[in-house]
Wavefront OBJ file of the C-alpha trace (Angstrom):
o trace
v -10.707 -10.079 26.658
v -9.451 -6.571 26.067
v -9.759 -3.844 28.619
v -13.364 -2.681 28.590
v -12.464 0.747 29.946
v -10.015 1.559 27.152
v -11.507 4.197 24.831
v -12.219 2.986 21.318
v -10.408 4.509 18.408
v -12.490 6.615 16.044
v -13.429 4.399 13.102
v -13.357 6.061 9.697
v -16.099 5.450 7.185
v -15.484 3.138 4.218
v -14.768 4.782 0.893
v -14.277 3.802 -2.726
v -10.572 3.746 -3.545
v -9.500 5.726 -6.571
v -8.317 3.725 -9.521
v -4.952 4.170 -11.250
v -4.477 7.461 -13.043
v -1.900 6.155 -15.500
v -1.195 3.226 -17.808
v 2.173 1.654 -18.555
v 2.847 -1.080 -21.126
v 6.041 -2.716 -22.345
v 7.296 -4.497 -25.431
v 10.658 -5.980 -26.354
v 12.784 -4.481 -29.110
v 13.585 -7.495 -31.275
v 15.843 -7.512 -34.285
v 18.113 -4.625 -33.343
v 21.272 -4.406 -35.425
v 24.717 -3.709 -34.054
v 24.484 -0.100 -35.300
v 21.136 0.338 -33.515
v 22.569 -0.829 -30.218
v 25.622 1.390 -30.679
v 23.462 4.472 -31.221
v 21.236 3.646 -28.256
v 24.248 3.211 -25.996
v 25.806 6.494 -27.117
v 22.548 8.411 -26.634
v 21.922 6.803 -23.238
v 25.433 7.537 -21.992
v 25.376 11.136 -23.242
v 21.973 11.960 -21.821
v 22.741 10.078 -18.599
v 25.811 12.253 -18.079
v 23.733 15.388 -18.606
v 21.047 14.086 -16.214
v 23.642 13.459 -13.503
v 25.042 16.965 -13.861
v 21.580 18.493 -13.758
v 20.644 16.537 -10.630
v 23.873 17.641 -8.980
v 23.090 21.289 -9.735
v 19.545 20.881 -8.448
v 20.814 19.424 -5.169
v 23.298 22.266 -4.782
v 20.522 24.826 -5.272
v 18.538 23.275 -2.414
v 15.807 25.603 -1.168
v 17.133 28.458 -3.325
v 15.669 26.828 -6.427
v 13.548 29.173 -8.545
v 12.268 29.557 -12.097
v 15.425 31.477 -12.980
v 17.750 28.677 -11.871
v 15.547 26.145 -13.647
v 15.660 28.196 -16.859
v 19.448 28.462 -16.625
v 19.811 24.701 -16.228
v 17.501 24.048 -19.139
v 19.411 26.455 -21.394
v 22.689 24.683 -20.649
v 21.111 21.298 -21.379
v 19.523 22.520 -24.607
v 22.899 23.522 -26.010
v 24.172 19.947 -25.553
v 21.019 18.061 -26.571
v 17.708 19.687 -27.589
v 14.935 21.652 -25.945
v 12.694 18.595 -25.599
v 15.475 16.407 -24.212
v 16.291 19.204 -21.756
v 12.649 19.416 -20.673
v 12.521 15.687 -19.951
v 15.771 15.778 -17.993
v 14.769 18.717 -15.782
v 11.312 17.246 -15.207
v 12.753 13.939 -13.969
v 15.328 15.789 -11.892
v 12.571 17.677 -10.067
v 10.615 14.470 -9.495
v 13.678 12.703 -8.113
v 14.566 15.583 -5.815
v 10.978 15.802 -4.544
v 10.864 12.054 -3.872
v 14.073 12.265 -1.869
v 12.670 15.207 0.038
v 9.549 13.245 1.007
v 11.650 10.232 2.017
v 13.760 12.545 4.199
v 10.631 13.796 5.932
v 9.398 10.261 6.597
v 12.802 9.312 7.984
v 12.619 12.272 10.338
v 9.144 11.246 11.486
v 10.324 7.682 12.126
v 13.311 8.866 14.152
v 11.089 11.163 16.215
v 8.661 8.331 16.996
v 11.512 6.081 18.120
v 12.991 8.790 20.351
v 9.649 9.445 22.053
v 9.087 5.734 22.675
v 12.537 5.205 24.188
v 12.216 8.268 26.399
v 8.865 7.068 27.682
v 10.164 3.581 28.503
v 13.308 4.957 30.131
v 11.187 7.142 32.411
v 9.412 4.072 33.844
v 10.863 1.766 36.513
v 12.592 -1.376 35.291
v 10.118 -4.232 34.893
v 6.954 -2.122 35.007
v 4.207 -3.393 32.722
v 2.514 -1.290 30.078
v -1.091 -0.155 30.170
v -3.678 1.417 27.877
v -1.751 0.592 24.731
v 1.512 2.146 25.928
v 4.697 0.088 26.410
v 6.075 -0.490 29.874
v 9.566 -0.248 31.267
v 12.502 -2.304 30.101
v 13.008 -5.805 31.458
v 16.448 -5.435 32.969
v 18.965 -2.833 33.974
v 21.276 -3.977 31.180
v 18.588 -3.392 28.545
v 17.818 -0.005 30.111
v 21.490 0.982 29.767
v 21.703 -0.191 26.152
v 18.623 1.825 25.265
v 20.175 4.974 26.721
v 23.030 4.523 24.259
v 20.621 3.934 21.391
v 18.690 7.046 22.403
v 21.858 9.103 22.072
v 22.480 7.630 18.604
v 18.917 8.344 17.434
v 19.043 11.886 18.779
v 22.282 12.486 16.877
v 20.766 11.149 13.668
v 17.644 13.229 14.218
v 19.613 16.450 14.589
v 21.692 15.650 11.505
v 18.655 14.873 9.319
v 16.786 17.924 10.579
v 19.766 20.173 9.832
v 19.935 18.749 6.291
v 16.220 19.258 5.828
v 16.384 22.874 6.999
v 18.998 23.725 4.383
v 17.369 21.599 1.647
v 20.115 18.970 1.416
v 19.032 15.524 0.193
v 20.840 12.265 -0.593
v 20.150 10.944 -4.100
v 21.775 8.075 -5.997
v 21.300 7.764 -9.755
v 21.454 4.094 -10.558
v 19.888 2.776 -7.325
v 21.459 2.669 -3.903
v 21.200 -1.119 -3.889
v 23.728 -1.413 -6.723
v 25.955 1.171 -5.102
v 26.159 -0.841 -1.877
v 26.763 -4.096 -3.734
v 30.053 -2.686 -4.983
v 31.541 -3.124 -1.502
v 30.753 -6.861 -1.361
v 30.476 -8.331 -4.835
v 30.975 -11.897 -3.608
v 27.833 -11.786 -1.456
v 25.880 -10.245 -4.346
v 27.082 -12.947 -6.747
v 28.522 -10.477 -9.273
v 31.860 -9.993 -10.908
v 33.389 -6.498 -11.182
v 32.708 -6.466 -14.931
v 29.057 -7.432 -14.515
v 28.548 -4.922 -11.732
v 30.125 -2.161 -13.805
v 27.877 -3.008 -16.754
v 24.704 -2.931 -14.633
v 25.779 0.259 -12.884
v 26.463 2.169 -16.091
v 23.294 0.861 -17.732
v 21.108 1.944 -14.810
v 22.490 5.501 -15.103
v 21.559 5.947 -18.755
v 18.765 8.330 -19.677
v 16.524 7.386 -22.603
v 13.213 8.841 -21.458
v 11.031 11.332 -23.311
v 7.875 12.974 -21.963
v 4.782 13.041 -24.147
v 3.283 16.149 -25.781
v -0.379 16.471 -26.652
v -1.028 17.723 -30.159
v 2.383 16.705 -31.485
v 2.787 14.025 -34.096
v 1.962 10.632 -32.515
v 2.132 12.268 -29.059
v 5.934 12.497 -28.772
v 8.555 14.327 -30.827
v 11.675 13.037 -29.063
v 10.996 9.279 -29.201
v 8.363 8.856 -31.903
v 6.512 5.573 -32.362
v 4.066 5.289 -35.238
v 0.873 3.198 -35.011
v 2.642 0.643 -37.231
v 5.386 0.267 -34.600
v 8.246 2.156 -36.264
v 10.578 3.842 -33.723
v 12.626 6.956 -34.416
v 14.739 8.987 -31.977
v 15.658 12.660 -32.163
v 19.420 12.568 -31.628
v 21.112 15.111 -29.354
v 23.128 17.812 -31.104
v 26.597 16.220 -30.587
v 25.350 12.900 -32.021
v 23.406 14.289 -34.987
v 26.019 12.899 -37.410
v 24.730 9.386 -36.654
v 21.253 10.139 -38.026
v 19.868 7.914 -40.794
v 16.635 9.845 -41.251
v 15.405 13.370 -41.829
v 15.818 16.244 -39.357
v 18.503 14.535 -37.299
v 16.475 11.428 -36.453
v 17.617 7.834 -36.194
v 15.138 5.116 -37.199
v 15.512 1.734 -35.501
v 15.074 -1.494 -37.443
v 13.048 -3.070 -34.628
v 9.307 -2.561 -34.405
v 6.904 -2.881 -31.503
v 3.323 -4.150 -31.379
v 2.416 -3.943 -27.663
v 0.344 -7.137 -27.325
v -1.148 -5.855 -24.074
v -3.333 -2.737 -24.534
v -2.054 -2.361 -28.085
v -5.388 -1.146 -29.418
v -5.693 1.494 -26.708
v -2.152 2.714 -27.362
v -2.771 2.780 -31.125
v -5.956 4.811 -30.728
v -4.084 7.316 -28.585
v -1.200 7.748 -31.006
v -3.521 8.182 -33.981
v -5.228 11.085 -32.195
v -1.853 12.621 -31.207
v -2.429 12.035 -27.486
v 0.563 12.472 -25.180
v 2.533 9.242 -24.676
v 5.800 9.037 -22.725
v 8.415 6.493 -23.803
v 11.419 4.944 -22.087
v 14.053 2.710 -23.685
v 16.142 0.607 -21.325
v 18.495 -2.355 -21.412
v 18.369 -5.387 -19.144
v 22.102 -5.842 -18.648
v 22.120 -9.486 -17.404
v 20.024 -10.739 -20.346
v 21.151 -8.196 -22.951
v 17.552 -7.448 -24.030
v 16.212 -4.014 -24.950
v 12.702 -2.895 -23.973
v 10.411 0.024 -24.745
v 7.920 1.281 -22.144
v 4.944 3.431 -23.116
v 2.887 5.288 -20.515
v 0.117 7.866 -20.504
v -2.357 9.476 -18.135
v -5.960 8.350 -17.876
v -8.539 11.044 -17.293
v -12.315 11.208 -16.905
v -12.447 7.850 -15.174
v -15.986 6.685 -14.282
v -16.892 7.216 -10.627
v -19.048 4.424 -9.221
v -20.944 5.399 -6.042
v -20.594 3.324 -2.918
v -24.269 2.355 -2.877
v -23.976 0.819 -6.345
v -20.987 -1.307 -5.343
v -22.817 -2.533 -2.245
v -25.948 -3.590 -4.122
v -24.807 -7.070 -5.107
v -22.720 -7.827 -2.047
v -18.954 -7.677 -1.645
v -15.972 -9.938 -1.185
v -14.206 -9.277 2.105
v -10.439 -9.817 1.901
v -8.054 -10.057 4.847
v -4.408 -9.381 3.955
v -1.745 -11.531 5.593
v 1.973 -12.120 5.224
v 1.586 -15.259 3.078
v -2.012 -15.384 1.823
v -5.275 -13.574 1.181
v -8.322 -14.814 3.097
v -11.598 -14.008 1.315
v -15.291 -14.613 1.972
v -18.331 -13.647 -0.063
v -21.030 -11.583 1.701
v -24.465 -10.671 0.416
v -25.838 -7.128 0.626
v -27.193 -7.825 4.145
v -23.774 -8.776 5.496
v -24.333 -12.538 5.661
v -21.472 -14.895 4.658
v -22.341 -16.946 1.589
v -20.726 -20.216 0.580
v -17.277 -21.313 1.669
v -14.253 -19.093 2.243
v -11.322 -18.978 -0.163
v -7.591 -18.752 0.440
v -5.093 -17.393 -2.092
v -1.488 -18.129 -1.154
v 1.655 -16.336 -2.279
v 5.346 -16.641 -1.456
v 7.210 -13.341 -0.952
v 10.683 -14.842 -0.724
v 13.299 -14.548 -3.427
v 13.870 -11.799 -5.961
v 11.678 -8.767 -6.555
v 10.396 -10.136 -9.857
v 9.392 -13.396 -8.142
v 7.531 -11.540 -5.387
v 5.749 -9.371 -7.921
v 4.727 -12.420 -9.944
v 3.390 -14.119 -6.809
v 1.236 -11.086 -5.964
v -0.107 -10.838 -9.504
v -0.965 -14.546 -9.536
v -2.809 -14.374 -6.203
v -4.733 -11.254 -7.206
v -5.615 -12.759 -10.573
v -7.181 -15.790 -8.893
v -9.015 -13.501 -6.469
v -10.458 -11.383 -9.280
v -11.504 -14.429 -11.293
v -13.363 -15.797 -8.293
v -14.987 -12.434 -7.544
v -16.120 -12.129 -11.151
v -17.556 -15.659 -11.146
v -19.637 -15.059 -8.009
v -20.967 -11.825 -9.502
v -19.887 -9.163 -7.004
v -19.079 -5.598 -8.044
v -16.573 -4.725 -5.321
v -13.789 -6.097 -3.166
v -13.486 -4.851 0.421
v -9.984 -4.587 1.830
v -8.352 -2.879 4.795
v -6.649 0.471 4.317
v -3.436 -0.761 5.938
v -0.397 1.385 6.652
v 2.410 0.061 8.854
v 4.701 3.059 8.427
v 5.066 3.703 12.159
v 4.619 0.111 13.357
v 7.808 -1.631 12.210
v 10.360 -0.120 14.560
v 11.915 -2.163 17.334
v 11.440 0.759 19.718
v 7.665 0.292 19.559
v 7.484 -3.503 19.799
v 10.645 -4.172 21.809
v 11.828 -7.767 21.554
v 8.914 -8.922 19.399
v 11.178 -9.613 16.463
v 8.873 -12.159 14.863
v 5.945 -9.747 15.110
v 7.980 -7.008 13.434
v 8.970 -9.428 10.697
v 5.322 -10.404 10.277
v 4.243 -6.775 9.865
v 7.104 -6.047 7.486
v 6.205 -9.095 5.426
v 2.683 -7.908 4.643
v 2.923 -6.274 1.192
v 0.672 -3.292 1.882
v 2.000 -0.858 -0.718
v 2.612 -3.376 -3.504
v -0.697 -5.107 -2.898
v -2.658 -1.855 -2.897
v -1.126 -0.643 -6.165
v -1.530 -3.993 -7.891
v -5.090 -4.508 -6.679
v -6.258 -1.063 -7.804
v -4.765 -1.408 -11.270
v -6.028 -4.962 -11.822
v -9.510 -4.225 -10.469
v -9.797 -1.227 -12.780
v -9.180 -3.490 -15.764
v -11.596 -6.142 -14.495
v -14.383 -3.628 -13.859
v -14.492 -4.335 -10.107
v -14.453 -1.586 -7.499
v -12.343 -1.497 -4.349
v -13.847 -0.411 -1.019
v -11.256 0.548 1.594
v -12.256 0.224 5.257
v -10.669 1.204 8.524
v -8.607 -1.755 9.847
v -9.372 -0.975 13.505
v -10.474 -4.043 15.520
v -11.405 -6.141 12.465
v -9.329 -9.140 13.575
v -10.396 -8.941 17.230
v -14.089 -8.425 16.647
v -14.175 -10.852 13.727
v -12.711 -13.606 15.894
v -14.992 -12.711 18.806
v -18.300 -12.511 16.964
v -17.858 -14.669 13.831
v -15.181 -17.332 14.249
v -17.247 -19.682 16.406
v -20.597 -19.305 14.539
v -18.871 -19.969 11.200
v -17.044 -23.059 12.443
v -18.338 -26.575 11.921
v -17.067 -29.875 13.354
v -15.468 -30.764 10.024
v -14.422 -27.268 8.945
v -13.299 -24.940 11.705
v -13.137 -21.316 10.571
v -9.742 -19.666 10.881
v -9.288 -16.284 12.479
v -8.385 -14.730 9.122
v -11.696 -15.799 7.562
v -13.585 -14.225 10.451
v -11.603 -11.029 9.886
v -12.591 -11.116 6.200
v -16.256 -11.272 7.226
v -15.742 -8.326 9.579
v -14.098 -6.318 6.787
v -16.939 -7.114 4.397
v -19.622 -6.136 6.892
v -17.916 -2.826 7.638
v -17.678 -2.049 3.921
v -21.418 -2.714 3.565
v -22.215 -0.294 6.369
v -23.236 -2.998 8.861
v -21.904 -3.449 12.359
v -19.413 -6.222 12.866
v -21.350 -7.587 15.839
v -23.798 -10.218 14.648
v -27.435 -10.415 15.709
v -27.991 -13.321 18.072
v -31.174 -15.233 18.740
v -33.599 -13.749 21.315
v -33.866 -15.368 24.759
v -36.644 -17.834 25.576
v -40.114 -16.535 26.435
v -39.739 -17.135 30.132
v -36.644 -14.885 30.247
v -37.809 -11.929 28.173
v -40.949 -10.160 27.048
v -42.214 -11.778 23.863
v -38.797 -13.010 22.635
v -38.412 -9.807 20.629
v -35.545 -8.261 22.554
v -32.060 -9.021 21.309
v -29.813 -9.812 24.218
v -26.561 -8.503 22.785
v -27.753 -6.152 20.038
v -26.532 -2.607 20.708
v -28.830 0.295 20.133
v -28.282 2.229 16.872
v -27.341 5.390 18.741
v -25.258 3.681 21.396
v -21.545 4.324 21.712
v -20.770 0.639 21.852
v -22.347 -0.321 18.559
v -19.022 -1.856 17.590
v -17.168 -3.019 20.659
v -16.602 -6.073 22.823
v -19.530 -7.649 24.583
v -19.651 -6.948 28.317
v -18.047 -9.836 30.152
v -19.251 -8.768 33.608
v -22.337 -10.647 34.855
v -25.465 -8.538 34.892
v -29.010 -8.150 33.577
v -29.378 -9.311 29.983
v -32.947 -8.103 29.372
v -35.056 -5.016 29.972
v -36.767 -6.695 32.912
v -34.076 -5.687 35.403
v -36.198 -2.783 36.586
v -33.885 0.055 35.563
v -36.328 1.432 33.004
v -39.604 0.218 34.506
v -42.316 2.184 36.239
v -42.719 2.362 39.990
v -45.379 -0.397 40.010
v -43.264 -2.902 38.166
v -43.058 -6.393 39.596
v -39.933 -7.242 41.633
v -38.006 -9.668 39.429
v -36.284 -11.198 42.454
v -39.537 -12.856 43.415
v -39.484 -14.892 40.194
v -37.687 -18.189 39.838
v -34.595 -17.128 37.911
v -30.911 -17.736 38.438
v -29.881 -14.077 38.414
v -31.352 -13.158 41.824
v -29.277 -11.212 44.266
v -27.562 -13.095 47.103
v -29.351 -10.984 49.727
v -32.768 -12.047 48.452
v -31.764 -15.727 48.423
v -30.662 -15.542 52.045
v -33.944 -13.854 53.016
v -36.024 -16.631 51.433
v -33.959 -19.323 53.149
v -34.477 -17.685 56.502
v -38.256 -17.786 56.020
l 1 2 3 4 5 6 7 8 9 10 11 12 13 14 15 16 17 18 19 20 21 22 23 24 25 26 27 28 29 30 31 32 33 34 35 36 37 38 39 40 41 42 43 44 45 46 47 48 49 50 51 52 53 54 55 56 57 58 59 60 61 62 63 64 65 66 67 68 69 70 71 72 73 74 75 76 77 78 79 80 81 82 83 84 85 86 87 88 89 90 91 92 93 94 95 96 97 98 99 100 101 102 103 104 105 106 107 108 109 110 111 112 113 114 115 116 117 118 119 120 121 122 123 124 125 126 127 128 129 130 131 132 133 134 135 136 137 138 139 140 141 142 143 144 145 146 147 148 149 150 151 152 153 154 155 156 157 158 159 160 161 162 163 164 165 166 167 168 169 170 171 172 173 174 175 176 177 178 179 180 181 182 183 184 185 186 187 188 189 190 191 192 193 194 195 196 197 198 199 200 201 202 203 204 205 206 207 208 209 210 211 212 213 214 215 216 217 218 219 220 221 222 223 224 225 226 227 228 229 230 231 232 233 234 235 236 237 238 239 240 241 242 243 244 245 246 247 248 249 250 251 252 253 254 255 256 257 258 259 260 261 262 263 264 265 266 267 268 269 270 271 272 273 274 275 276 277 278 279 280 281 282 283 284 285 286 287 288 289 290 291 292 293 294 295 296 297 298 299 300 301 302 303 304 305 306 307 308 309 310 311 312 313 314 315 316 317 318 319 320 321 322 323 324 325 326 327 328 329 330 331 332 333 334 335 336 337 338 339 340 341 342 343 344 345 346 347 348 349 350 351 352 353 354 355 356 357 358 359 360 361 362 363 364 365 366 367 368 369 370 371 372 373 374 375 376 377 378 379 380 381 382 383 384 385 386 387 388 389 390 391 392 393 394 395 396 397 398 399 400 401 402 403 404 405 406 407 408 409 410 411 412 413 414 415 416 417 418 419 420 421 422 423 424 425 426 427 428 429 430 431 432 433 434 435 436 437 438 439 440 441 442 443 444 445 446 447 448 449 450 451 452 453 454 455 456 457 458 459 460 461 462 463 464 465 466 467 468 469 470 471 472 473 474 475 476 477 478 479 480 481 482 483 484 485 486 487 488 489 490 491 492 493 494 495 496 497 498 499 500 501 502 503 504 505 506 507 508 509 510 511 512 513 514 515 516 517 518 519 520 521 522 523 524 525 526 527 528 529 530 531 532 533 534 535 536 537 538 539 540 541 542
């Protein structure tokens, strides 16, 4: 039982999560000739070199960046490519620099949290236990000494990162930092120098063009007709390779976009902005074309409408999703469901596992007829450090294994396509209170309810606006007035409407005399087990 005197955290209200604001589809470029691949490689290498130079200039500008410096960079790029290519390059450069800037800020926040935790634990005597949610002292003098050394290292890193942030210096790698680090140990990565070089150069190409509303088929740089014909506006130095009008090169391959093809075709026919990206998968040697656009005027479904037909409460775990169907009154219906996934292996395998689990979840939710899925608004940004959890390595691995970001993005996009809303709830105390109030009532001799299923019920009830604490049966008539008083039901205005039940023995009904009139009958004179010890001794003496 948790400490009853610990103040409860403020619980945020549930809200309807916003759906995805963009759409991205992909199709393979089949039937490319040798000349097509040669042109694509030359354009990608040329524009990738210009993108690297532009990013380098943007990083050197730092906080001194202005519209004048941006215009100067774009003019230099236009002379070596075109105005639209230059616009796409500078736009992606700004996005990449801003992403690195935000990552730098988060790194600084993480370092500051670790420094504060270590300083707090170092200030306590060795072996002292923690209290009120704060960690205690270190277990031994040796560990205390090692943490003083780590504190010095973290403080040095903090000062270095803060100095870089103050001057606007960021660390950016075009081509992914993962590939860059693999160069130092190719044997462990399972790559030869030639294969690594091929992947590294391919990842640094730039074949991306932003869309333009009102232009022909929504993009003038990489133009794709509704019939699937692809033409590229070649940069100025490569214009001699054009096989079409106005310095354009038309590829022999055509695309159809089996997924969302009709939506993409409708957008291109109305000249809506569509951004395209051509890229090569170096290990397989296959070329792909990605099309993406922004979705606007999305329908907003109110929370009351999503609650009308009940919800599906989902508890997120490191290896599965635990789900239970709840009606609009917060009562569990039917049997719980478990959707497993395996997050080991490559990134593509993990992504496929998540998509498969979410697909099964959405199919089940659609079959039972609910309009919304309730899930916790999880964020473990500040909960993965070893400074906070000490030697709990397995617990840190468990938290790190829960795919919060990937799951949230996938769930929102897939629910938007399935026509199912997502209700995000505060994750505070859902596992504790779910296990305390729902695990035992939902268990049967043949089917004991797991803690995760009880947490799913708690999440669903919170999304419906109900308290997690369940209503229990009233006491017998001889222990209460008319069997109408709920023994453990908190008052609507009470502070403890969602908290642990009191474990201290005491009066369980209104007949304890605290709210009675002066002429109320003394309950100690009745035959009940809760009489005071003093009154029992007095009766024995008589």
